[in-house]
Steps between C-alpha positions, in 0.01 A plus 500: 500500500585146588412170324200425719362853429533440129334155519214655705460784252477244216247284693283811551507568124420136429201518734365814342542360146328172598219689661456702176461165318830479335636141455817381671690484171393847397593669826836329526568612140401854566699530831804358313484763234467778760776367718725467189443869416553605859821304541641627169437855633664428836805347337545819295540705815786522755674296618460281189483762228435242225346580161137416508395243233163676489424776250455846643140592481398133564691460819402515871525882536261532201250295687521670844448852360161402381173412678152366435397430140824650358699257713280210395539589132868565523572168666321326201715698253814423702440124481429527122805709429741288712372185327619645172859539609777270398691268729413398854277799568278418203497129594381587857220722381394325179121470488472666834164654578352717769273257681403736771130561525529749776622843424514565882739211542744592222524850669575339832753266346750768409728382786637843542718394796819315416460127481814463704654195338829492306407312189213340309653163601405579866136561393493145358661355815249666730211455262174433705247247396202726422261224455371512861 
């Protein structure tokens, strides 16, 4: 997946969230949390094999094995638990909340295909303006 595909995928998510009535700030925040979890998982796999900063059971694989209401509830618990952690992880997720109103969208947002970028820094660099 190349950069333009990633940007298009993010735009599509932004459009769905906006159409569901979510504010710009809320959907950027929610996409950021999900992308962080996805990237932490990808960095823990070959060829990087880095230790994930995210607790097992509250990581990307714990989200993608769920669906529907179970996924919706687990995402909320994940945000709460990660916000309790010490250090940078806790700082990122402090006071985070599940602002999704649409259970159908959280199920679609599991981004099961690899994001295809090498670091979270690249996400920031290609970050689309979702305010359109």
